[in-house]
N, C-alpha and C positions, 0 to 999 in steps of 0.2 A: 333036809334040801340038797338038792343034788349037782352034783359041778356043775350042768349048764344053766342051771338057775342063778345061781354065783359068775356066769361067768357074765348070764340077763344082766342081772347085779351093774356087777359093773360096765358093760357094755352103756343098758341105762345113764347109771352117773354119769360118762363119759359124755356121751353126748348128748347131754341138760347140759354141761359143765358148758361144750365147745358151740353148742348154738344159745342160752342164754349169757355166756361170763366171759366169752371166749379163750372160754381154761385151755387148756388140752394135759392130756396126759400124757406119758415120759417118760424111759427110761432111767434117767439121773434124779437120781434122790440125794437126799441130804442126812446123812447120821439125824435119827433126836436127838436135841437137844434136855440133858438134864434137869438141866433149870428152866425149862422155857413148860408154861402154860396148855393144857390139852383142857379139850371142850367136848362133849358131847355131846351128839342132838336128838333128839328121840322124836319118831313120830308112829304113829300104828292104824292098820283097818281095819274094821269090822265091817261083819256081812258072812254072807250063806261060808265064806270063808275068813278067816283071819291071819295077822301074822303083824310082824312088829318091827321097825329098820327105825338101823340106828347109824351114826357118823358121826365118826374119831376124827378130829384136824386138832394142830396150835393153830391157840389164837389169832400170828401172825396169818395164818390161812384164810382165818373167814373175814379179816381183816381187807384180805387182801379179794377175795370172793367181791363182797364189800362195794370196792372200787369198781372192778371191773362191770358189776351190776350195772353202776348208775351214772358206770365213763365220769367217773373226775381220778386221778392219781390217789395209788396204795400209799400216801402223809397226809390226801384229805383227811380236817377232823369229824368231816360228813362220811365217813364211809368205816371210820374208828367208831364214829356212835351208833352205827347201821348198821355192826356185823353178825352182832346173835339176830336180829331182824332177817337177815342176805341169808342165815344159815339154816334158821325155820322158813326161811316160804319157799330157799331152797329146799330143802328137803323136804314136800308140800308136793313141788311138781316133780320130781323124781319115786314119788309114794305116789301117785295117781299113774308118773307110768307105768312104774314096779305091779303096780294092779288089772292095768288094761293088760300086757306082756303074760302074765301069770293067768288071769280070767277071764280075760275077756271084757266084753264092754257089754251085756244079757244081763247081768246080777248089775244091783245098784252098794254097794262101797260106801261109808262113810267113814273116814278118815280123822283119826283125833289132832288136836290142837299143838302140832309141831313143840318141843321141849328141848331147852340148854339147859347145861350141868356143866358145873368148871369141871372136869376131873380129880383124882389127890393125885395123883402119879400120872406117867404120858405111861400109855401100853406097850404091851410087851409085844414089836411088830419084829420082830427078827422070833417068834413063834410060826410053826403049816396052822396055814390058814384055814385048814379043812377045806366043810362043805359047809363053812353058815359065813362063812369070814371072807374080805377081797382085797389086803394092804395093794392099795396104787398107789402110782406117786405125781405129785401135779406140780409145772411149775417149778419145781424142786424137793419138794412137801410129797413130804409118806401123808398117807391118810389113810382109815382104817371103817371098811361097810361089812353091817352085819345085818343078817334079815335072821328073824328068827318064825315061825309059822305057826300058827298056834294052834 
């Protein structure tokens, strides 16, 4: 993955986040709390080209995402109950946008069903992102995006 692809991924993620959830990337971030539970949402696409996309974030970020998508407050029980589904649906949209940006609209691609899992520990956000990973801050939360072409 080139640096241009990493920038494209971060831009698409930021744009979808702003358009759907009215959440914005920022320069401010809190250092990850070692006690905080992190989750990873994964999705892939298959067709003339294939790839996988992963989104890692602290669990409270998924509740905030759900609240913003639902137009509810962060402590609303519906937001907490919808957090996993919100992260999956959000990644479904991001993956569709990424496929179009990288491969155009001529070919047909099939998206895999998004899966969410709890991580055993927080990812090391101090490592260099390199060409296949982008770490950004949203609403004070650091999140990590990774794309792997197949």
